[in-house]
C-alpha positions in Angstrom: 10.6 -23.4 -14.2 7.0 -22.8 -13.7 5.4 -23.5 -17.0 2.3 -21.0 -18.0 2.8 -19.1 -15.0 4.1 -16.0 -16.1 5.1 -12.8 -14.1 4.1 -8.6 -15.3 6.2 -6.0 -14.0 4.9 -2.7 -14.3 7.8 -0.3 -14.6 6.4 2.2 -17.3 5.6 4.9 -15.3 7.9 8.9 -14.9 7.0 9.3 -11.3 6.2 12.8 -12.1 5.9 13.2 -7.7 9.6 11.9 -7.2 10.0 15.6 -8.6 12.8 13.5 -10.8 14.3 13.5 -14.2 15.1 9.5 -13.6 12.5 6.8 -13.9 10.6 6.2 -10.6 12.3 2.4 -10.6 15.6 3.5 -10.3 15.7 5.5 -7.8 17.7 3.6 -5.2 17.2 2.3 -1.7 19.4 0.7 0.4 22.2 0.7 -2.2 19.5 -0.5 -5.1 17.4 0.7 -7.2 13.8 -0.1 -6.4 13.2 -2.6 -9.2 15.7 -4.6 -8.2 13.6 -5.3 -5.0 10.9 -7.1 -7.0 13.0 -8.5 -9.8 14.9 -10.5 -7.0 10.7 -11.6 -5.8 9.5 -12.2 -9.3 12.9 -14.4 -9.9 12.2 -16.5 -6.7 8.8 -17.6 -7.9 11.0 -19.2 -11.0 8.2 -18.3 -13.7 8.6 -19.5 -17.4 8.9 -15.6 -18.3 9.0 -12.0 -17.0 8.1 -9.3 -18.8 8.8 -5.8 -18.2 6.7 -2.7 -19.1 8.6 0.3 -19.3 8.1 3.7 -20.7 9.1 6.9 -20.1 13.2 6.6 -20.2 13.1 3.1 -21.2 16.2 2.9 -22.5 17.5 3.4 -18.8 15.2 1.0 -17.3 16.3 -1.9 -19.5 19.9 -1.0 -19.5 19.7 -1.4 -15.4 18.2 -4.8 -15.2 20.3 -6.0 -18.4 19.2 -9.2 -18.4 18.6 -11.8 -21.5 16.0 -13.2 -19.9 13.5 -10.6 -19.4 11.1 -9.1 -22.5 10.7 -5.9 -22.6 7.1 -4.4 -23.7 6.3 -0.4 -24.2 3.7 1.4 -23.1 4.0 5.0 -24.7 1.0 6.7 -23.5 0.8 6.1 -19.5 -3.0 5.2 -19.5 -3.6 3.6 -16.7 -3.0 -0.2 -15.1 -5.2 -1.4 -17.5 -4.1 -0.4 -20.2 -0.5 -1.1 -19.0 -1.2 -4.8 -18.9 -2.8 -4.5 -22.5 0.1 -4.1 -23.8 1.2 -7.7 -22.8 -1.5 -9.2 -25.4 0.6 -9.7 -27.8 3.0 -11.7 -26.2 0.0 -13.6 -23.7 -3.2 -13.3 -25.7 -4.8 -16.9 -26.4 -1.9 -18.6 -24.0 -2.8 -20.8 -21.2 -2.0 -19.9 -17.7 -2.1 -17.5 -15.5 -0.1 -13.6 -15.2 0.9 -12.1 -11.7 1.0 -8.6 -11.6 3.8 -6.9 -9.9 4.8 -3.2 -9.4 8.4 -1.7 -10.4 8.2 0.7 -7.3 6.8 -1.9 -4.3 10.3 -2.8 -3.4 8.7 -4.6 0.0 6.7 -8.0 -1.4 7.9 -11.2 -0.6 8.4 -14.5 -2.4 7.3 -15.9 1.0 3.9 -13.5 0.7 3.2 -14.6 -2.8 4.3 -17.8 -3.4 1.2 -19.5 -1.4 -1.3 -17.4 -3.4 0.1 -18.4 -6.4 0.3 -21.9 -5.5 -3.6 -22.2 -4.3 -4.5 -19.4 -7.6 -3.0 -22.3 -9.9 -3.3 -25.3 -8.3 -7.3 -24.3 -8.2 -7.4 -22.3 -11.8 -9.0 -19.4 -10.2 -10.0 -16.7 -12.6 -8.6 -14.3 -10.2 -7.0 -13.4 -7.0 -6.1 -10.6 -5.6 -4.0 -9.4 -2.5 -5.8 -6.7 0.2 -4.5 -4.9 3.1 -6.4 -2.8 6.0 -4.5 0.0 7.4 -5.1 3.3 9.1 -4.5 5.4 6.3 -5.5 4.0 2.3 -4.9 7.1 1.3 -4.0 7.3 -2.4 -5.1 3.6 -2.7 -8.6 1.5 -4.4 -10.7 0.4 -1.5 -12.6 -2.7 -1.4 -16.1 -2.6 -2.0 -17.9 -5.6 0.0 -22.0 -6.9 0.6 -22.8 -7.5 3.8 -21.9 -11.1 4.1 -18.2 -9.8 3.3 -18.4 -10.9 -0.3 -16.4 -8.4 -2.6 -18.4 -6.3 -4.7 -15.5 -4.4 -6.9 -13.0 -1.8 -6.3 -13.5 1.9 -6.5 -10.3 4.3 -6.9 -10.2 7.1 -4.0 -10.8 9.7 -7.0 -13.9 7.9 -7.8 -15.2 7.5 -3.9 -17.5 8.9 -2.2 -17.1 10.4 1.3 -18.3 7.3 2.4 -16.4 4.9 0.4 -12.9 6.9 1.4 -13.7 5.9 5.0 -13.1 2.0 4.6 -9.7 1.2 5.3 -9.4 -2.2 3.5 -7.3 -1.0 0.2 -6.5 -2.7 -2.9 -2.6 -2.7 -3.4 -2.9 -3.8 -6.8 -1.3 -6.9 -6.5 -3.3 -9.8 -8.8 -2.9 -12.8 -10.2 -5.2 -14.1 -13.5 -6.3 -16.6 -15.6 -4.7 -15.2 -18.6 -7.7 -15.7 -20.6 -10.1 -14.2 -18.1 -7.8 -11.6 -18.1 -7.6 -10.1 -21.7 -11.2 -10.7 -22.7 -12.0 -8.1 -19.5 -9.5 -5.8 -20.6 -10.7 -5.5 -23.8 -14.1 -4.5 -22.4 -12.6 -1.8 -20.1 -13.4 1.7 -20.2 -11.7 4.7 -19.3 -15.1 6.8 -18.4 -13.7 7.6 -15.1 -12.0 11.1 -13.3 -9.0 9.9 -15.0 -10.1 9.4 -17.9 -7.6 6.3 -17.5 -8.6 2.1 -18.4 -8.0 0.7 -14.7 -7.1 -3.0 -14.0 -9.5 -2.8 -11.1 -12.5 -2.7 -13.8 -11.7 -6.1 -14.8 -11.7 -7.2 -11.4 -15.6 -6.1 -10.9 -16.1 -7.6 -14.7 -14.6 -10.8 -13.5 -16.4 -10.9 -10.3 -20.0 -11.0 -11.8 -19.0 -14.2 -13.9 -15.9 -15.9 -12.6 -14.4 -16.5 -9.5 -12.0 -13.7 -7.4 -10.6 -14.8 -4.1 -9.1 -11.8 -1.9 -6.3 -13.2 -0.1 -5.6 -10.3 3.2 -2.1 -9.2 4.0 -0.6 -9.8 7.5 2.4 -7.1 7.1 0.3 -4.3 4.9 4.3 -2.8 4.4 4.7 -5.4 1.9 2.7 -3.6 -0.3 3.2 0.4 -0.1 4.6 2.2 -2.9 7.1 4.7 -3.3 5.4 7.9 -4.9 7.8 10.8 -3.5 11.5 11.2 -2.1 9.7 11.7 1.2 8.5 7.9 1.3 11.8 6.4 -0.2 13.3 8.4 2.6 10.8 6.5 4.9 11.4 3.2 3.7 15.2 4.0 4.5 14.5 4.4 8.2 
């Protein structure tokens, strides 16, 4: 067990674009629920504790996972990724250590990809580390905004991008590891004054970047970080 290392898996959404009455993370891929793949990766990283943020039909997700070692936190309203992670504050606020954020609908992320990032982040006690990826069609994802020297400035969600920003191919899949103290201190400052009226976790990255250290890790295989939002996408993962 890696003491003071925690994992939060976000699995509260209904997945409206799936057009289904079951939670998105319980749709099956290769004979297993999508979230099962994420959990397998999380177990391999051997954290002190895994938290799963549940919401839509939470009982179905909890009963499916059926692991007494996992703690569940309810997100009663789906008000964005920042709001989802904020639900973990009662469990982690004031603790030392680091929190890795994963998503219950991103089944291909590998332990071998995450482990070097997690190890370096914890060893160097970095404030925040995030994965990025360069893809030909980043539609649906936030874009990575850098200065002329290649340094991270911020992340802009696609809904808030102008036409120029939409042409950027480096995108944010939303996989981060945070120093817990920095995460919640800044998460409390996040506002929902954006197109979706949601609390974006990406805003925390900008806040930390202004006063601390944010490292980016460009992933070699972008397929690992692709999420599943529609039945068509689910079928493409089966191919």
